[in-house]
Structures are given as structure tokens and as C-alpha cells.
Residue, then its C-alpha position, 0 to 999 in steps of 0.5 A: m468653269t468658275s467655282g460659281l458655275w460649278e456650284l450651279v451645276l452641283k446644285g442641279v445635280w442634288v435637285t435631279v437626285q432628289l426629284l428622282f428619289l421622291s418621284s420613285l417613291v410615288a411611283g413605286a407606291v402607285s405601281f404596287a397599289v394599281g398593280v395588285a388592284r388589277t388582279s382583284r377579283r372585283w370587276i369594278v376594281r379592276f376597271l378603275a385600275g385599268l382606267y388609270t393606267e391607260v390614261f396616265r400611260g397614254t398622256s405625255a409626262l410633259i403635258m402632265i407637268f404643265w397641267v399639274y403646275f399651271v392648270l391646277p392653280l387656275a382651276f382649283g386655286w391652289q399652287l404646288v411648289p415645282m419640286w412637288a408638282g414635278t414629283l406628283a406628275l412624274g410619279l403618276t405617270y411612271g407609276a402607270y408603267g410600273s403597275e403593268i410590270v407588278r401585274g404581269a409579274l404576279n400573273a406570271v407566278d405559278p397558278a399552283q402556288r395560289e391554289g396551295g394558298i387557298a388550300l391552306s385557307f389563306t386569305p387573299w391578302q395572306r396569299m398576295r403577302l406570304i406567296l405571290l409577292p415574295q416570288a414576283v418581286p425579284e422578277m420585277i427588279p429588271s423591269f423596275c431598273n429600266l423604269l427608274v433609268e427612264l424616270l431619271k431621264g424624265t426628270a429633265l422635263v421639270s426645267i420648264m417650270g424653271m426648277g433648277d435641276l441638272t438640265f436647267s443649270g447646264n443650260l444656264v452654264r451653257l449660256a454663260l460660257q457660250e460653249s454648248a458641246e462641252i457643257y452638254a457632254f458633261v451633263l450627258l456624263i453625269y446623267f449616265a453616272i447616275a444611271f450606272v449607279i442605279t443599274r448596279l444597285m438594282r442588280a444587287l437587289e435582284r441578287r439578294l432577293k433571288a438568293g432569299i427564295g432560292k433562286a440565286p444565279q448558279p455558276a456555270k458548270t465547266p464541261p467535262r474534259r475529254a478523256e486524253a488518249t493514252g499510249v495503249g489506246a492510241t496504239g490500238g487506234a492506229a492499229 
């Protein structure tokens, strides 16, 4: 490829990384807000949080991008730039999946921990902040890692808005060179490299958080070796 085409691909990688970072921030905030709301004692809060989860989890991210970028301007008369439209659509969609991760992890905490917080006269927010979240967050990391990788792959959907992400740039290079297999193989490798980095970072974060609450993985214990038969024992056994 020429230097101009390389520059186009690198710009696409940068746009993809930016979109991934921004939409992950939105998705993370939504995940914790809605996930915690789904454990509320008030039925109306649980109902609204559950309604949001079911609506956004049950709709296509592609249609959501269409709706945010193309329908909102017609309905309300204001237009989001592609970056913010993609960030909002992806963040709200994947945040609905993340809220179930948060809800499940919070419900998995031993009920005795909640009861201990009540016995200490902690407020609901203190119990959540000091007892539940420190134990639940480390258990969320593997699922959030998978969700981030899925979000990375979901960023390719913003190419329908003409946004110059990695997929859009790769397609332009393919049209310029008329080499589909080589270009798309290269794009796949870039997505894999980014996903690999995300996985390693999340695993390191998981180890650090679990170490903070005394759940660091312990090295496997070596099984005791069988005692070797001595000459006397061997002779006795032969007898």
C-alpha cells in the first residue's frame, strides 16, 4: 500500500479506539446505574430499570445507530456528529447488557454480608459502597471483558454513517487496490490485536482487584511425592 493508504488505515484505527473508549465509558456508567437500580427495594425503580434493559437489549445496535443519527434530526430538529451518535447508540445498547452483569454480581454476594451491614446500621448507599461493590466488582471483570470485546466489534457498525473508522477505511482501501482478501485479513488482524490488548488489561485488573480483597489466585500445590521404597522395605515386600 502507498503511504496515503497506510495513513487512511491508521486514522481508521484511531477513530475506532476513540469510539471504543467513549462508548465504553457511557456503557459502564449505564451498566452500574441501571444494574444497581435493578436491586432497589422500590418496585418503580426496578420496573423502569428493567424496562430500559429489555428495550435496549432487545433491539439491534445497527437500528439504534440509524435511529439516533437519522431519525432524531427529523423528529427533534437537532443533529449529532457521527462520533457522538455512535457513542450514544453503542453505549446505551451495550450498557443494557452490562446492567445484567452488575445485577447478577450484586445478587451473588453472600446475603450475610448485607445482613452484617444492616447490623452495623449502614445506610443502603454505605452497604453498597463499602460491602457489596468491593466484593462484586472483581467478579464482573471477566464478563465485562467479553462485553468490551463485543463492543469493539460493534464499532464497525458506525461505518453506515460514513464515519471513518477501521472498517470504513479498510473498505476504501479495498476499493482503491481491488484486493479484498489481503485488506480484510489485515483489518481482522488489527481488530484481533486490539481485542488481545483489552483481554490482557482486563485480566491484570481482575488479578489486582481480587488481590485487594484477599482472593488472589493461589499457585497450584504440588502433590506429595510417593515415598520411594528403601532397600529394607523392598526386601520385606519381596519376602
